[in-house]
N, C-alpha and C positions, 0 to 999 in steps of 0.2 A: 482433570484440571490442568489448564496451561496458563503461563504467564507470559504478556508479551511487552517487551520493552523496545520503542520506537528510538532512532538515532540517526544525525546525520541532516536535519533541519540546520536553517540558518539565512544569514541575508547574501541575496546574489543580485546581480544585474541582469536586465532582461536580456534575452539571448545565452544566457549562461547555464550551468547544469549543476545539478545535485545529485547525489546518490542516496536515498532513505535506506536505512536496514531497520528490518523487525526481529529481534531476538527472542525466540521462545525458551521457554526452561518448563520443568514440570512434567513433561510427557513428551515421546517421540513427536516428531513435529509431522513425520512423512505421511500421515493418513489424515493430514487436516488440509482442507481448503485454505487459502488467505486471500483477504482482500485488502485495499487500501482506499481509505474515503477520506473525504477532506471537509472543512468547514469553514468558510470566510465570516467574518463579522456580519451579521444580522442576514445569514442565510442558513438553508438548511443543509444538513450534512450532505454530500455529493459522492457517489461511486465515482473512482477514479482507475480501478484495476483489479482483476480478480487472477486466480491462477487455481488450478486443480492440483493433485497429485505431482505432474512433474513439469517442466518447462515448455512442454508442446503444448500446454492446454490453458491458454491465457485469454481473456477478454477486456476491451477497454472502451469506453465511450468514445464519441465523435471527436470530442473538446480535446483528448489527449492524445489519441489514435495516431502513431507515426512518431511521437515525441515520447512518450513515456513507455517504459519497457519493465514489466514485473519479472521477476526470475526467483529461484528458490535454490538453496542448498541445503539440502535434507540433512546430509552428514553434520552439517553446522549449525541445523534447527533455526535458520537464519533465512528471510526473503528479503528481497532485494528492489528497490523502485528507484531505478533510474530516469531521471528526468530532464530532457535537452530542451533545448530552444525554450526556456522558460520565458514565460510572458507576466506581467503584473495580475493579470488576471488568476494567476496559479496561487497567487497569495493567500494562505488559510493555515490552519492547523491540518496536521495529516496524521490520520488515524491507521493504523494497522488493525484487522480483526481476523480471526480462525473460526474455524468450526470442524468437528469429524465429518467424514463423509466418505461416501463410495466413490470407488476408483473413477477419473475423470470428469469428475462435477467441478463446476467453480459455480459462483452464485453473486449477484449484483446489486442485492437489496439489504440493506444495513440489518434488518430484523432476522434476516438468516443466518445472522453469525452472532454467536456466543460469546466469544472472548473478545476483549480489547485491549490496546494500549493504553497508554496517557496520552497520546499524541507528542507531535514535535512541530514546530513552527516553522513556516517556510516563506520568507518574504521576499518578493521580487520586486526591485526598483526600477524604475524607467528612464 
């Protein structure tokens, strides 16, 4: 079992930046793939970033590619989502997710993840 806690959300103006953190406890984080999803009111949960065991294996949808960067520090059991050039359309609750996996794999679908955090709210004003 692994427990995930997100932090770093808040209110930011369009064009600004935020860094979200996902802290894991309960087990070593290093053999888990991590993903970030977001859900805006009235919308389905949307994948925004995924990472395998190492920082060299990441995936992003076109909507955030070039603006969001997912990284991880396995020694600290923490993953980070750096979000730059934020837009009002990025407003949502952001969730961290994790699942144990083999080396190199990442995942893009919410039902592929076993563990979820409680979410952190991001609001981007225009």
